[in-house]
C-alpha positions in Angstrom: 3.2 17.8 4.1 3.6 14.3 2.6 5.6 11.8 4.6 9.0 10.3 4.4 10.2 6.9 3.5 11.4 5.2 6.7 13.0 2.0 7.7 10.7 -0.1 9.9 12.5 0.7 13.2 12.3 4.4 12.6 8.7 4.1 11.6 7.8 2.2 14.8 9.5 4.9 16.9 7.2 7.5 15.4 3.9 5.7 15.9 2.5 6.3 19.4 -0.3 4.4 21.0 -2.7 7.3 21.0 -2.8 7.4 17.1 -5.3 5.5 15.1 -3.0 4.0 12.5 -4.2 2.9 9.1 -1.9 0.5 7.2 -2.2 -0.3 3.5 0.3 -1.8 1.1 0.9 -2.5 -2.5 3.3 -2.4 -5.4 2.3 1.1 -6.7 4.2 0.4 -9.9 2.7 3.1 -12.1 1.0 5.8 -10.0 -2.4 6.8 -11.3 -5.5 8.6 -10.0 -7.0 5.4 -8.7 -4.0 5.1 -6.3 -4.5 8.7 -5.1 -8.2 8.3 -4.5 -7.7 5.0 -2.7 -5.0 6.5 -0.4 -7.3 9.5 0.3 -10.1 7.1 1.4 -7.6 5.1 3.5 -6.3 8.3 5.2 -9.8 9.4 6.2 -10.1 6.2 8.3 -7.5 7.3 10.9 -5.0 9.7 12.2 -1.9 8.4 10.4 -1.6 6.5 7.0 1.3 4.1 6.7 1.9 2.6 3.2 4.0 -0.5 2.8 5.6 -0.7 -0.6 6.6 -4.1 -1.9 10.3 -4.6 -2.4 11.2 -5.5 -5.9 11.9 -9.1 -5.1 8.3 -9.6 -3.8 6.6 -8.6 -7.0 5.8 -11.8 -8.9 4.2 -10.4 -12.0 6.1 -11.0 -15.3 8.2 -8.0 -16.3 7.3 -6.1 -13.1 8.0 -4.0 -11.3 8.8 -1.4 -13.9 10.1 1.1 -11.4 12.6 0.2 -8.6 11.1 0.0 -5.0 13.0 3.0 -3.6 11.6 5.2 -6.4 8.1 3.8 -6.0 8.3 4.5 -2.3 9.5 8.0 -2.8 6.6 8.8 -5.2 4.0 7.3 -2.8 5.5 9.3 0.0 5.1 12.5 -2.0 1.3 12.1 -2.1 -0.7 14.3 0.3 -2.7 11.6 2.1 0.4 9.6 3.0 2.1 10.1 6.4 4.8 7.4 6.2 6.1 4.8 3.7 8.1 1.7 4.5 9.5 -0.8 2.0 8.9 -4.4 3.1 10.6 -7.5 1.7 8.2 -10.4 2.5 5.7 -11.8 0.0 2.8 -10.8 2.2 2.3 -7.9 4.6 1.8 -10.2 7.6 5.1 -9.3 9.3 4.5 -5.6 8.6 1.0 -5.9 10.2 2.5 -7.6 13.3 5.1 -4.9 13.6 3.0 -1.9 13.0 -0.2 -3.2 14.7 -2.5 -0.8 13.0 -6.1 -0.1 14.1 -7.2 -0.5 10.5 -5.8 -2.6 7.6 -7.1 -1.1 4.4 -7.0 -2.9 1.0 -8.8 -2.5 -2.3 -12.2 -4.0 -2.9 -10.6 -6.3 -5.6 -10.0 -8.4 -2.5 -12.6 -10.1 -0.3 -11.9 -11.0 3.3 -11.7 -14.6 2.1 -9.1 -13.8 -0.6 -7.0 -11.3 1.4 -3.8 -13.1 2.4 -3.3 -11.0 5.5 -6.9 -11.1 6.8 -6.2 -13.8 9.5 -3.1 -11.8 10.8 -5.1 -8.5 10.7 -7.8 -10.0 12.8 -5.4 -11.8 15.2 -3.7 -8.4 16.1 -7.1 -6.7 16.5 -7.0 -4.6 13.3 -10.3 -3.9 11.5 -10.1 -4.9 7.8 -11.6 -2.3 5.5 -12.0 -3.0 1.8 -12.1 0.3 -0.1 -13.7 0.8 -3.5 -11.5 1.1 -6.5 -11.7 3.6 -9.4 -13.1 1.9 -12.5 -10.7 1.4 -15.3 -7.7 2.6 -13.4 -4.9 0.1 -12.6 -1.2 -0.2 -13.3 -1.8 -3.4 -15.2 -4.4 -1.7 -17.4 -2.0 1.2 -18.1 0.7 -1.2 -19.1 -1.6 -3.1 -21.4 -2.7 0.2 -23.0 1.0 1.2 -23.6 1.8 -2.2 -25.1 -1.1 -1.9 -27.5 0.0 1.6 -28.6 3.6 0.2 -29.1 2.3 -2.6 -31.3 0.4 -0.2 -33.6 
């Protein structure tokens, strides 16, 4: 059964030291099959998958997010690989990493260790950074561009 959207304190109370926690995060503006496949891969890495969803105010792409954070979080929580979702309000997931202290911090392979803003924090807390492959031609930005092209026709 997919997981709930929790505040950080409730989430932390549910995570026990015996669990291999995987943390990932993102905007998840328009859900697509690439998100699902990515989250399935992340879930396979541990016992529990926690997904941090960026609060609206932390999304710095023009015209985004399209969907409010609480709705994005609810949709992500409904996906079968996801155990828990938390909305976070910082520009990076550094504070979330420090609070959750996962065994693994998973991100998409569109990052490298050098370009990942949270890599230093992840290593400092002892989390392994795992960069997961993305699904070709599947991204929220691409979907938005396609919709804009259709609208212009």
